[in-house]
A tleap script that builds the chain and sets N, CA, C and O, in Angstrom:
source leaprc.protein.ff14SB
mol = sequence {
  NMET VAL ASP CYS HIE MET PRO ASP ASP GLU
  LEU PHE ALA SER PRO LYS SER ARG THR VAL
  ALA LEU VAL LEU ALA PHE PHE LEU GLY VAL
  PHE GLY ALA HIE ARG PHE TYR THR GLY LYS
  THR GLY SER ALA VAL LEU GLN LEU CYS THR
  PHE GLY GLY LEU GLY LEU TRP TRP LEU TYR
  ASP LEU VAL LEU VAL GLY SER GLY SER PHE
  ARG ASP ALA GLU GLY ARG LEU VAL SER SER
  TRP GLU PRO GLU SER ASP HIE LEU VAL THR
  SER GLY THR ALA ALA SER ILE LEU ASP GLU
  LEU ASP ALA LEU ARG ALA GLU VAL GLY GLU
  LEU HIE GLU ARG VAL GLU PHE THR GLU ARG
  LEU LEU ALA ASP PRO SER HIE ARG THR ALA
  ASN PRO CASP
}
set mol.1.N position { -7.971 -0.748 -19.934 }
set mol.1.CA position { -6.545 -1.502 -19.595 }
set mol.1.C position { -5.994 -1.118 -18.085 }
set mol.1.O position { -6.040 -0.025 -17.521 }
set mol.2.N position { -5.428 -2.445 -17.589 }
set mol.2.CA position { -5.105 -1.912 -16.312 }
set mol.2.C position { -3.255 -1.550 -16.215 }
set mol.2.O position { -2.325 -2.336 -16.398 }
set mol.3.N position { -3.235 -0.829 -16.043 }
set mol.3.CA position { -1.750 0.153 -16.098 }
set mol.3.C position { -0.800 -0.550 -15.207 }
set mol.3.O position { -0.895 -0.313 -14.002 }
set mol.4.N position { 0.151 -1.424 -15.641 }
set mol.4.CA position { 1.216 -2.565 -14.891 }
set mol.4.C position { 2.161 -1.389 -14.572 }
set mol.4.O position { 2.667 -1.959 -13.606 }
set mol.5.N position { 2.722 -0.359 -14.602 }
set mol.5.CA position { 3.029 0.420 -14.368 }
set mol.5.C position { 2.973 0.957 -12.113 }
set mol.5.O position { 3.565 0.745 -11.055 }
set mol.6.N position { 1.824 1.692 -12.698 }
set mol.6.CA position { 1.379 1.499 -11.278 }
set mol.6.C position { 1.737 0.960 -10.157 }
set mol.6.O position { 2.025 -0.223 -10.337 }
set mol.7.N position { 1.880 1.383 -8.791 }
set mol.7.CA position { 1.831 0.615 -7.726 }
set mol.7.C position { 0.420 0.304 -6.985 }
set mol.7.O position { -0.540 1.017 -6.694 }
set mol.8.N position { 0.655 -0.808 -6.842 }
set mol.8.CA position { -0.911 -0.602 -5.916 }
set mol.8.C position { -1.040 -0.051 -5.008 }
set mol.8.O position { -0.432 -0.460 -4.019 }
set mol.9.N position { -1.795 1.011 -4.906 }
set mol.9.CA position { -2.217 2.365 -3.559 }
set mol.9.C position { -2.251 1.816 -2.349 }
set mol.9.O position { -1.701 2.437 -1.439 }
set mol.10.N position { -3.010 0.315 -2.016 }
set mol.10.CA position { -3.071 0.130 -0.729 }
set mol.10.C position { -1.825 -0.104 -0.109 }
set mol.10.O position { -1.441 0.331 0.977 }
set mol.11.N position { -1.049 -1.056 -1.148 }
set mol.11.CA position { 0.103 -1.221 -0.746 }
set mol.11.C position { 1.293 -0.043 -0.423 }
set mol.11.O position { 2.042 -0.157 0.548 }
set mol.12.N position { 1.348 0.842 -1.155 }
set mol.12.CA position { 2.508 1.582 -0.685 }
set mol.12.C position { 1.988 2.883 -0.633 }
set mol.12.O position { 2.544 3.814 -1.215 }
set mol.13.N position { 0.678 3.050 0.203 }
set mol.13.CA position { 0.315 4.291 0.654 }
set mol.13.C position { 1.021 5.203 1.295 }
set mol.13.O position { 1.524 4.812 2.348 }
set mol.14.N position { 1.315 6.861 0.829 }
set mol.14.CA position { 1.715 7.755 1.944 }
set mol.14.C position { 1.659 7.308 3.415 }
set mol.14.O position { 0.738 6.829 4.076 }
set mol.15.N position { 3.339 7.712 3.818 }
set mol.15.CA position { 3.509 7.635 5.081 }
set mol.15.C position { 2.371 8.697 5.850 }
set mol.15.O position { 1.737 8.322 6.837 }
set mol.16.N position { 2.228 9.931 5.313 }
set mol.16.CA position { 2.025 11.103 5.659 }
set mol.16.C position { 0.755 11.048 5.813 }
set mol.16.O position { 0.132 10.555 4.873 }
set mol.17.N position { -0.076 11.555 7.095 }
set mol.17.CA position { -1.683 11.319 7.523 }
set mol.17.C position { -2.279 12.289 6.712 }
set mol.17.O position { -1.679 13.332 6.453 }
set mol.18.N position { -3.610 12.007 6.206 }
set mol.18.CA position { -4.341 12.460 5.414 }
set mol.18.C position { -5.105 13.505 6.311 }
set mol.18.O position { -5.434 14.578 5.805 }
set mol.19.N position { -5.492 13.136 8.061 }
set mol.19.CA position { -5.560 14.207 9.026 }
set mol.19.C position { -4.846 15.574 8.999 }
set mol.19.O position { -5.295 16.719 8.956 }
set mol.20.N position { -4.006 15.249 9.025 }
set mol.20.CA position { -2.974 16.391 9.165 }
set mol.20.C position { -2.758 17.203 7.974 }
set mol.20.O position { -2.214 18.307 7.993 }
set mol.21.N position { -3.174 16.655 7.013 }
set mol.21.CA position { -2.539 17.340 5.118 }
set mol.21.C position { -4.150 18.154 5.333 }
set mol.21.O position { -4.136 19.375 5.485 }
set mol.22.N position { -5.584 17.359 5.334 }
set mol.22.CA position { -6.479 18.213 5.741 }
set mol.22.C position { -6.812 19.040 6.107 }
set mol.22.O position { -7.525 19.808 5.461 }
set mol.23.N position { -6.318 19.302 7.695 }
set mol.23.CA position { -6.231 20.363 8.563 }
set mol.23.C position { -5.640 21.282 7.813 }
set mol.23.O position { -6.188 22.357 7.571 }
set mol.24.N position { -4.462 20.959 7.366 }
set mol.24.CA position { -3.206 22.118 6.898 }
set mol.24.C position { -4.000 23.091 5.442 }
set mol.24.O position { -4.072 24.300 5.221 }
set mol.25.N position { -4.437 22.018 4.770 }
set mol.25.CA position { -5.171 22.559 3.427 }
set mol.25.C position { -6.499 22.988 3.817 }
set mol.25.O position { -7.104 23.504 2.877 }
set mol.26.N position { -7.105 22.942 4.844 }
set mol.26.CA position { -8.373 24.010 5.036 }
set mol.26.C position { -7.735 25.567 5.780 }
set mol.26.O position { -7.935 26.739 5.459 }
set mol.27.N position { -6.774 24.859 7.058 }
set mol.27.CA position { -6.583 26.474 7.486 }
set mol.27.C position { -5.390 27.186 7.014 }
set mol.27.O position { -5.412 28.412 7.117 }
set mol.28.N position { -4.081 26.475 6.384 }
set mol.28.CA position { -3.283 26.921 5.629 }
set mol.28.C position { -2.776 26.808 3.767 }
set mol.28.O position { -1.749 27.082 3.146 }
set mol.29.N position { -4.158 26.247 3.395 }
set mol.29.CA position { -3.917 26.125 2.299 }
set mol.29.C position { -3.910 26.711 1.266 }
set mol.29.O position { -3.849 26.119 0.188 }
set mol.30.N position { -3.979 28.183 1.396 }
set mol.30.CA position { -4.036 29.221 0.482 }
set mol.30.C position { -2.303 29.341 0.333 }
set mol.30.O position { -1.725 29.725 -0.684 }
set mol.31.N position { -1.752 28.978 1.412 }
set mol.31.CA position { -0.322 29.211 1.676 }
set mol.31.C position { 0.659 27.996 1.239 }
set mol.31.O position { 1.889 27.955 1.235 }
set mol.32.N position { -0.146 27.181 0.931 }
set mol.32.CA position { 0.479 25.762 0.116 }
set mol.32.C position { 0.884 25.053 1.674 }
set mol.32.O position { 1.735 24.182 1.495 }
set mol.33.N position { 0.589 25.163 2.806 }
set mol.33.CA position { 0.893 24.654 3.783 }
set mol.33.C position { 0.908 22.326 3.431 }
set mol.33.O position { 1.584 21.326 3.672 }
set mol.34.N position { -0.429 22.793 2.719 }
set mol.34.CA position { -0.410 20.904 3.069 }
set mol.34.C position { 0.630 20.564 2.010 }
set mol.34.O position { 1.313 19.589 2.324 }
set mol.35.N position { 0.944 21.157 0.754 }
set mol.35.CA position { 1.767 20.696 0.050 }
set mol.35.C position { 3.894 20.631 0.235 }
set mol.35.O position { 4.929 20.014 -0.015 }
set mol.36.N position { 3.523 21.332 0.602 }
set mol.36.CA position { 4.867 21.562 1.677 }
set mol.36.C position { 5.493 20.069 3.033 }
set mol.36.O position { 6.605 19.637 3.337 }
set mol.37.N position { 3.596 19.629 3.627 }
set mol.37.CA position { 4.234 18.506 4.529 }
set mol.37.C position { 4.098 17.516 4.263 }
set mol.37.O position { 4.149 16.514 4.976 }
set mol.38.N position { 3.682 17.726 2.006 }
set mol.38.CA position { 3.456 15.942 1.498 }
set mol.38.C position { 4.643 15.877 0.458 }
set mol.38.O position { 4.728 15.130 -0.517 }
set mol.39.N position { 5.775 17.085 1.006 }
set mol.39.CA position { 6.691 17.126 0.093 }
set mol.39.C position { 7.099 17.833 -1.113 }
set mol.39.O position { 8.240 18.064 -1.513 }
set mol.40.N position { 6.006 18.128 -1.611 }
set mol.40.CA position { 5.841 19.286 -3.164 }
set mol.40.C position { 6.463 20.420 -3.046 }
set mol.40.O position { 5.838 21.431 -3.366 }
set mol.41.N position { 7.633 20.530 -2.633 }
set mol.41.CA position { 7.906 22.069 -2.287 }
set mol.41.C position { 7.990 23.144 -3.647 }
set mol.41.O position { 7.943 24.365 -3.503 }
set mol.42.N position { 8.108 22.537 -4.842 }
set mol.42.CA position { 8.001 23.602 -5.437 }
set mol.42.C position { 6.713 24.084 -5.990 }
set mol.42.O position { 6.648 25.264 -6.335 }
set mol.43.N position { 5.364 23.075 -6.155 }
set mol.43.CA position { 4.331 23.767 -6.386 }
set mol.43.C position { 3.930 23.935 -5.050 }
set mol.43.O position { 2.716 23.736 -5.000 }
set mol.44.N position { 4.407 24.220 -3.900 }
set mol.44.CA position { 3.622 24.432 -2.661 }
set mol.44.C position { 4.560 26.023 -2.758 }
set mol.44.O position { 4.202 26.765 -1.844 }
set mol.45.N position { 5.690 26.675 -3.695 }
set mol.45.CA position { 6.127 27.572 -3.654 }
set mol.45.C position { 5.080 28.709 -4.453 }
set mol.45.O position { 4.828 29.886 -4.197 }
set mol.46.N position { 4.558 27.695 -5.636 }
set mol.46.CA position { 3.770 28.966 -6.450 }
set mol.46.C position { 2.411 29.122 -5.628 }
set mol.46.O position { 1.835 30.128 -5.212 }
set mol.47.N position { 2.066 27.580 -5.536 }
set mol.47.CA position { 0.429 27.792 -4.435 }
set mol.47.C position { 0.584 29.329 -3.367 }
set mol.47.O position { -0.266 30.212 -3.248 }
set mol.48.N position { 1.818 29.262 -2.761 }
set mol.48.CA position { 2.269 30.134 -2.084 }
set mol.48.C position { 2.169 31.695 -2.351 }
set mol.48.O position { 1.491 32.483 -1.691 }
set mol.49.N position { 3.111 32.046 -3.632 }
set mol.49.CA position { 3.019 33.366 -4.526 }
set mol.49.C position { 1.892 33.446 -4.850 }
set mol.49.O position { 1.441 34.582 -4.704 }
set mol.50.N position { 0.718 32.207 -5.517 }
set mol.50.CA position { -0.698 32.730 -6.210 }
set mol.50.C position { -1.766 32.579 -5.518 }
set mol.50.O position { -2.847 32.255 -6.010 }
set mol.51.N position { -1.456 32.914 -3.672 }
set mol.51.CA position { -2.290 32.517 -2.637 }
set mol.51.C position { -3.371 31.909 -3.284 }
set mol.51.O position { -4.434 32.457 -3.577 }
set mol.52.N position { -2.929 30.326 -3.567 }
set mol.52.CA position { -3.880 29.255 -3.384 }
set mol.52.C position { -4.220 29.540 -5.069 }
set mol.52.O position { -5.359 29.173 -5.355 }
set mol.53.N position { -3.673 29.952 -5.885 }
set mol.53.CA position { -4.232 30.310 -7.128 }
set mol.53.C position { -5.574 30.791 -7.141 }
set mol.53.O position { -6.594 30.227 -7.535 }
set mol.54.N position { -5.386 32.096 -6.572 }
set mol.54.CA position { -6.619 32.855 -5.895 }
set mol.54.C position { -7.465 32.205 -5.887 }
set mol.54.O position { -8.497 32.558 -6.457 }
set mol.55.N position { -7.361 30.809 -5.142 }
set mol.55.CA position { -8.504 30.084 -4.166 }
set mol.55.C position { -8.755 29.075 -5.076 }
set mol.55.O position { -8.589 27.975 -4.548 }
set mol.56.N position { -9.099 29.012 -6.264 }
set mol.56.CA position { -9.084 27.649 -6.879 }
set mol.56.C position { -8.624 26.430 -6.838 }
set mol.56.O position { -9.258 25.375 -6.829 }
set mol.57.N position { -7.410 26.626 -6.812 }
set mol.57.CA position { -6.104 25.788 -6.822 }
set mol.57.C position { -6.132 25.114 -5.321 }
set mol.57.O position { -5.674 23.986 -5.135 }
set mol.58.N position { -6.865 26.114 -3.983 }
set mol.58.CA position { -6.398 25.461 -3.137 }
set mol.58.C position { -7.936 24.988 -2.617 }
set mol.58.O position { -8.032 24.409 -1.535 }
set mol.59.N position { -9.053 25.243 -3.381 }
set mol.59.CA position { -10.200 24.170 -3.424 }
set mol.59.C position { -10.282 22.818 -4.011 }
set mol.59.O position { -10.837 21.854 -3.483 }
set mol.60.N position { -9.693 22.835 -5.126 }
set mol.60.CA position { -9.230 21.772 -5.678 }
set mol.60.C position { -8.642 21.009 -4.792 }
set mol.60.O position { -9.145 19.908 -4.569 }
set mol.61.N position { -7.401 21.432 -4.059 }
set mol.61.CA position { -6.493 20.911 -3.825 }
set mol.61.C position { -6.871 20.182 -1.924 }
set mol.61.O position { -6.338 19.253 -1.318 }
set mol.62.N position { -8.123 21.252 -1.474 }
set mol.62.CA position { -8.845 20.499 -0.308 }
set mol.62.C position { -9.891 19.505 -0.666 }
set mol.62.O position { -9.969 18.573 0.134 }
set mol.63.N position { -10.837 19.468 -1.822 }
set mol.63.CA position { -11.050 18.518 -2.453 }
set mol.63.C position { -10.525 17.444 -2.722 }
set mol.63.O position { -11.278 16.527 -2.394 }
set mol.64.N position { -9.628 17.109 -3.147 }
set mol.64.CA position { -8.722 15.904 -3.352 }
set mol.64.C position { -8.230 15.469 -1.854 }
set mol.64.O position { -8.458 14.311 -1.502 }
set mol.65.N position { -7.860 15.964 -1.361 }
set mol.65.CA position { -7.016 15.443 0.166 }
set mol.65.C position { -8.356 14.723 1.132 }
set mol.65.O position { -8.323 13.655 1.743 }
set mol.66.N position { -9.290 15.525 1.045 }
set mol.66.CA position { -10.660 15.485 1.660 }
set mol.66.C position { -11.359 13.362 0.987 }
set mol.66.O position { -11.913 12.470 1.629 }
set mol.67.N position { -11.077 13.413 0.055 }
set mol.67.CA position { -11.536 12.415 -0.583 }
set mol.67.C position { -10.513 11.611 -1.026 }
set mol.67.O position { -10.783 10.843 -1.950 }
set mol.68.N position { -9.248 11.615 -0.515 }
set mol.68.CA position { -8.182 10.552 -0.525 }
set mol.68.C position { -7.770 10.663 -1.593 }
set mol.68.O position { -7.603 9.493 -1.935 }
set mol.69.N position { -7.443 11.343 -2.483 }
set mol.69.CA position { -7.040 11.231 -3.726 }
set mol.69.C position { -5.590 11.959 -3.917 }
set mol.69.O position { -5.048 11.989 -5.022 }
set mol.70.N position { -5.054 12.493 -2.851 }
set mol.70.CA position { -4.188 13.364 -2.906 }
set mol.70.C position { -3.066 12.504 -2.819 }
set mol.70.O position { -3.146 11.496 -2.116 }
set mol.71.N position { -1.752 12.844 -3.609 }
set mol.71.CA position { -0.586 12.079 -3.832 }
set mol.71.C position { 0.471 13.063 -3.585 }
set mol.71.O position { 0.383 14.180 -4.094 }
set mol.72.N position { 1.637 12.680 -2.714 }
set mol.72.CA position { 2.181 13.434 -1.891 }
set mol.72.C position { 3.720 12.894 -2.940 }
set mol.72.O position { 3.731 11.893 -3.657 }
set mol.73.N position { 4.975 13.934 -2.740 }
set mol.73.CA position { 5.865 14.278 -3.579 }
set mol.73.C position { 6.678 13.068 -4.376 }
set mol.73.O position { 7.546 13.252 -5.229 }
set mol.74.N position { 6.061 11.447 -3.769 }
set mol.74.CA position { 6.670 10.141 -4.624 }
set mol.74.C position { 5.470 9.587 -5.205 }
set mol.74.O position { 5.624 8.498 -5.758 }
set mol.75.N position { 4.279 10.097 -5.208 }
set mol.75.CA position { 3.188 9.724 -6.208 }
set mol.75.C position { 2.197 9.055 -5.526 }
set mol.75.O position { 1.112 8.944 -6.098 }
set mol.76.N position { 2.392 8.400 -3.994 }
set mol.76.CA position { 2.104 7.595 -2.968 }
set mol.76.C position { 0.531 8.636 -2.803 }
set mol.76.O position { 0.628 9.831 -3.078 }
set mol.77.N position { -0.685 8.133 -2.399 }
set mol.77.CA position { -2.108 8.661 -1.858 }
set mol.77.C position { -1.692 8.808 -0.444 }
set mol.77.O position { -1.222 8.044 0.399 }
set mol.78.N position { -1.971 9.838 -0.474 }
set mol.78.CA position { -2.477 10.079 1.390 }
set mol.78.C position { -3.986 10.285 1.715 }
set mol.78.O position { -4.864 11.141 1.613 }
set mol.79.N position { -3.675 8.268 2.430 }
set mol.79.CA position { -5.009 7.956 2.323 }
set mol.79.C position { -5.191 7.930 4.054 }
set mol.79.O position { -6.192 8.187 4.723 }
set mol.80.N position { -4.079 7.594 4.406 }
set mol.80.CA position { -4.716 6.858 5.716 }
set mol.80.C position { -4.459 8.182 6.978 }
set mol.80.O position { -3.483 8.911 7.156 }
set mol.81.N position { -5.824 8.094 7.728 }
set mol.81.CA position { -6.094 9.634 8.566 }
set mol.81.C position { -5.457 9.066 9.443 }
set mol.81.O position { -5.207 9.951 10.261 }
set mol.82.N position { -4.846 7.717 9.942 }
set mol.82.CA position { -3.974 7.751 11.203 }
set mol.82.C position { -2.594 9.136 10.834 }
set mol.82.O position { -2.229 9.516 9.721 }
set mol.83.N position { -2.095 9.618 12.208 }
set mol.83.CA position { -0.725 9.900 11.783 }
set mol.83.C position { 0.129 9.712 11.416 }
set mol.83.O position { 0.758 9.146 12.310 }
set mol.84.N position { 0.757 9.808 10.507 }
set mol.84.CA position { 2.804 9.127 10.170 }
set mol.84.C position { 2.326 7.764 10.422 }
set mol.84.O position { 3.381 7.235 10.772 }
set mol.85.N position { 1.375 6.786 10.480 }
set mol.85.CA position { 1.357 5.450 10.206 }
set mol.85.C position { 2.671 4.922 9.250 }
set mol.85.O position { 3.048 5.577 8.278 }
set mol.86.N position { 3.190 3.889 9.588 }
set mol.86.CA position { 3.968 3.336 9.023 }
set mol.86.C position { 3.772 2.279 8.900 }
set mol.86.O position { 4.649 1.472 9.208 }
set mol.87.N position { 1.996 1.671 8.178 }
set mol.87.CA position { 1.416 0.505 7.729 }
set mol.87.C position { 1.647 0.551 5.864 }
set mol.87.O position { 1.248 1.393 5.060 }
set mol.88.N position { 2.422 -0.676 5.652 }
set mol.88.CA position { 3.340 -1.644 4.587 }
set mol.88.C position { 3.853 -0.235 4.118 }
set mol.88.O position { 3.226 0.061 3.101 }
set mol.89.N position { 4.193 0.139 4.248 }
set mol.89.CA position { 5.143 1.760 3.514 }
set mol.89.C position { 6.498 1.695 3.978 }
set mol.89.O position { 7.235 2.489 3.392 }
set mol.90.N position { 7.132 0.881 4.986 }
set mol.90.CA position { 8.583 0.696 5.239 }
set mol.90.C position { 9.047 -0.140 4.551 }
set mol.90.O position { 8.461 -1.150 4.161 }
set mol.91.N position { 10.669 0.321 4.210 }
set mol.91.CA position { 11.389 -0.755 3.284 }
set mol.91.C position { 11.205 -2.463 3.769 }
set mol.91.O position { 11.196 -3.463 3.052 }
set mol.92.N position { 11.087 -2.358 5.059 }
set mol.92.CA position { 11.278 -3.640 5.547 }
set mol.92.C position { 9.686 -4.868 5.104 }
set mol.92.O position { 9.551 -6.086 4.985 }
set mol.93.N position { 8.808 -3.706 4.992 }
set mol.93.CA position { 7.748 -4.699 4.712 }
set mol.93.C position { 7.598 -5.343 3.157 }
set mol.93.O position { 7.076 -6.438 2.948 }
set mol.94.N position { 7.822 -4.986 2.727 }
set mol.94.CA position { 7.986 -5.952 1.036 }
set mol.94.C position { 8.740 -6.988 1.295 }
set mol.94.O position { 8.299 -8.091 0.972 }
set mol.95.N position { 10.265 -6.881 2.039 }
set mol.95.CA position { 11.033 -8.034 2.122 }
set mol.95.C position { 10.518 -8.895 3.252 }
set mol.95.O position { 11.081 -9.939 3.582 }
set mol.96.N position { 9.204 -8.328 3.955 }
set mol.96.CA position { 8.883 -9.354 5.697 }
set mol.96.C position { 7.672 -10.244 4.180 }
set mol.96.O position { 7.660 -11.475 4.161 }
set mol.97.N position { 6.853 -9.504 3.161 }
set mol.97.CA position { 5.883 -10.101 3.063 }
set mol.97.C position { 6.280 -11.121 1.739 }
set mol.97.O position { 5.451 -11.960 1.387 }
set mol.98.N position { 7.894 -10.975 0.864 }
set mol.98.CA position { 8.541 -11.900 0.115 }
set mol.98.C position { 8.996 -13.384 1.044 }
set mol.98.O position { 9.027 -14.574 0.730 }
set mol.99.N position { 9.262 -12.761 2.100 }
set mol.99.CA position { 9.951 -13.906 3.514 }
set mol.99.C position { 8.511 -14.417 3.777 }
set mol.99.O position { 8.318 -15.589 4.099 }
set mol.100.N position { 7.722 -13.718 3.666 }
set mol.100.CA position { 6.181 -15.053 3.687 }
set mol.100.C position { 5.826 -15.761 3.205 }
set mol.100.O position { 5.651 -16.913 3.601 }
set mol.101.N position { 5.491 -15.109 1.716 }
set mol.101.CA position { 5.751 -15.664 0.352 }
set mol.101.C position { 6.102 -16.746 0.570 }
set mol.101.O position { 5.377 -17.722 0.764 }
set mol.102.N position { 7.665 -16.689 0.562 }
set mol.102.CA position { 8.826 -18.107 0.679 }
set mol.102.C position { 8.608 -18.947 1.141 }
set mol.102.O position { 8.771 -20.061 0.645 }
set mol.103.N position { 8.098 -18.687 2.410 }
set mol.103.CA position { 7.410 -19.921 3.800 }
set mol.103.C position { 6.560 -20.835 3.553 }
set mol.103.O position { 6.503 -22.047 3.756 }
set mol.104.N position { 5.583 -19.677 2.847 }
set mol.104.CA position { 4.116 -20.369 2.321 }
set mol.104.C position { 4.762 -21.454 1.037 }
set mol.104.O position { 4.412 -22.620 0.850 }
set mol.105.N position { 5.457 -20.926 0.509 }
set mol.105.CA position { 6.077 -21.918 -1.004 }
set mol.105.C position { 6.685 -22.962 -0.782 }
set mol.105.O position { 6.752 -23.936 -1.532 }
set mol.106.N position { 7.419 -22.762 0.803 }
set mol.106.CA position { 7.979 -24.164 1.632 }
set mol.106.C position { 6.679 -25.300 1.591 }
set mol.106.O position { 6.538 -26.380 1.016 }
set mol.107.N position { 5.948 -24.614 2.358 }
set mol.107.CA position { 4.714 -25.802 2.809 }
set mol.107.C position { 4.014 -26.217 2.007 }
set mol.107.O position { 3.504 -27.322 2.194 }
set mol.108.N position { 3.722 -25.433 0.757 }
set mol.108.CA position { 3.048 -26.340 0.051 }
set mol.108.C position { 3.642 -27.288 -0.629 }
set mol.108.O position { 3.011 -28.161 -1.224 }
set mol.109.N position { 5.178 -27.192 -0.603 }
set mol.109.CA position { 6.268 -27.923 -1.394 }
set mol.109.C position { 5.847 -29.057 -0.399 }
set mol.109.O position { 5.349 -30.051 -0.926 }
set mol.110.N position { 5.981 -29.052 1.033 }
set mol.110.CA position { 6.350 -29.808 1.633 }
set mol.110.C position { 4.821 -30.783 2.041 }
set mol.110.O position { 4.845 -32.013 2.092 }
set mol.111.N position { 3.566 -29.953 2.300 }
set mol.111.CA position { 2.534 -30.964 1.916 }
set mol.111.C position { 2.159 -31.645 0.570 }
set mol.111.O position { 1.301 -32.513 0.729 }
set mol.112.N position { 2.629 -31.463 -0.882 }
set mol.112.CA position { 2.579 -31.823 -1.627 }
set mol.112.C position { 3.489 -33.342 -1.915 }
set mol.112.O position { 3.052 -34.386 -2.400 }
set mol.113.N position { 4.736 -33.068 -1.480 }
set mol.113.CA position { 5.561 -33.948 -1.145 }
set mol.113.C position { 4.445 -35.191 -0.324 }
set mol.113.O position { 4.041 -36.144 -0.990 }
set mol.114.N position { 4.096 -35.052 0.948 }
set mol.114.CA position { 3.360 -35.890 1.441 }
set mol.114.C position { 1.943 -36.594 0.994 }
set mol.114.O position { 1.558 -37.716 1.321 }
set mol.115.N position { 1.093 -35.385 -0.059 }
set mol.115.CA position { -0.085 -36.351 -0.592 }
set mol.115.C position { 0.680 -37.648 -1.737 }
set mol.115.O position { 0.516 -38.866 -1.809 }
set mol.116.N position { 1.503 -36.725 -2.475 }
set mol.116.CA position { 2.458 -38.065 -3.683 }
set mol.116.C position { 2.923 -39.251 -2.460 }
set mol.116.O position { 3.030 -40.361 -2.981 }
set mol.117.N position { 3.115 -39.253 -1.492 }
set mol.117.CA position { 3.785 -40.379 -0.658 }
set mol.117.C position { 2.666 -41.187 -0.609 }
set mol.117.O position { 2.428 -42.314 -1.043 }
set mol.118.N position { 1.820 -40.101 0.218 }
set mol.118.CA position { 0.283 -41.085 0.692 }
set mol.118.C position { -0.024 -41.954 -0.545 }
set mol.118.O position { 0.001 -43.184 -0.505 }
set mol.119.N position { -0.409 -41.002 -2.000 }
set mol.119.CA position { -0.914 -41.942 -2.845 }
set mol.119.C position { -0.097 -42.917 -3.262 }
set mol.119.O position { -0.594 -43.909 -3.795 }
set mol.120.N position { 1.296 -42.807 -3.095 }
set mol.120.CA position { 2.574 -44.126 -4.116 }
set mol.120.C position { 1.461 -45.020 -2.811 }
set mol.120.O position { 0.546 -45.770 -3.150 }
set mol.121.N position { 1.875 -44.667 -1.120 }
set mol.121.CA position { 1.131 -46.117 -0.492 }
set mol.121.C position { 0.199 -46.688 -0.965 }
set mol.121.O position { 0.182 -47.873 -1.299 }
set mol.122.N position { -0.814 -45.791 -1.058 }
set mol.122.CA position { -2.214 -46.607 -1.812 }
set mol.122.C position { -2.229 -47.068 -2.745 }
set mol.122.O position { -3.037 -47.985 -2.892 }
set mol.123.N position { -1.418 -46.718 -3.786 }
set mol.123.CA position { -1.648 -47.502 -5.147 }
set mol.123.C position { -0.564 -48.820 -5.236 }
set mol.123.O position { -0.412 -49.590 -6.184 }
set mol.124.N position { 0.108 -48.811 -3.969 }
set mol.124.CA position { 1.000 -50.072 -3.430 }
set mol.124.C position { -0.017 -51.141 -3.492 }
set mol.124.O position { -0.968 -50.679 -2.861 }
set mol.125.N position { -0.292 -52.173 -3.860 }
set mol.125.CA position { -0.939 -53.448 -3.720 }
set mol.125.C position { -0.493 -53.920 -2.486 }
set mol.125.O position { -1.267 -53.949 -1.529 }
set mol.126.N position { 1.281 -54.491 -2.348 }
set mol.126.CA position { 2.100 -54.770 -1.031 }
set mol.126.C position { 1.899 -53.987 0.135 }
set mol.126.O position { 1.743 -54.562 1.213 }
set mol.127.N position { 1.885 -52.940 0.072 }
set mol.127.CA position { 1.602 -52.590 1.201 }
set mol.127.C position { -0.138 -52.426 2.119 }
set mol.127.O position { -0.547 -51.983 3.192 }
set mol.128.N position { -0.638 -53.013 1.043 }
set mol.128.CA position { -2.254 -52.926 1.575 }
set mol.128.C position { -2.211 -54.403 2.748 }
set mol.128.O position { -1.362 -55.295 2.722 }
set mol.129.N position { -3.288 -54.301 3.625 }
set mol.129.CA position { -3.373 -55.562 4.663 }
set mol.129.C position { -4.667 -56.775 4.365 }
set mol.129.O position { -5.853 -56.505 4.178 }
set mol.130.N position { -4.085 -58.060 4.384 }
set mol.130.CA position { -5.108 -58.738 4.148 }
set mol.130.C position { -6.408 -58.618 4.673 }
set mol.130.O position { -6.572 -58.302 5.851 }
set mol.131.N position { -7.391 -58.850 3.876 }
set mol.131.CA position { -9.028 -58.158 4.293 }
set mol.131.C position { -9.114 -59.671 4.843 }
set mol.131.O position { -8.821 -60.692 4.220 }
set mol.132.N position { -9.540 -59.572 6.029 }
set mol.132.CA position { -9.953 -60.705 7.342 }
set mol.132.C position { -11.019 -61.614 6.921 }
set mol.132.O position { -11.092 -62.778 7.317 }
set mol.133.N position { -11.991 -60.970 5.971 }
set mol.133.CA position { -13.444 -61.876 5.445 }
set mol.133.C position { -12.716 -63.103 4.866 }
set mol.133.O position { -13.361 -64.027 4.370 }
savepdb mol mol.pdb
quit
């Protein structure tokens, strides 16, 4: 069953870089640096105090970041390898997608009207030209 409340991960990816998070997790993961980077300060402090959950939590996070399954503080996947990319994440993007969808709807409506007009012309026998045969 599909969860209707989960946002599309591709559309709402985190603006944080997976490369930066992976490097931070690898070198400073026991101190929670990658969690501080992604905005998870509460668990980052906990990870700092426990030295990465005695290494187990650090290793788990390292696998998650490396596989692209790690999420930021807002629940968005940290999946982009590019640093701080703003692909499909900015607030204006959703509005631009909706604007583009409205423009496409208008074009389809106009095409529908033209097809109906053409069908009416073809169905009307008074507009047909006499056959010269």
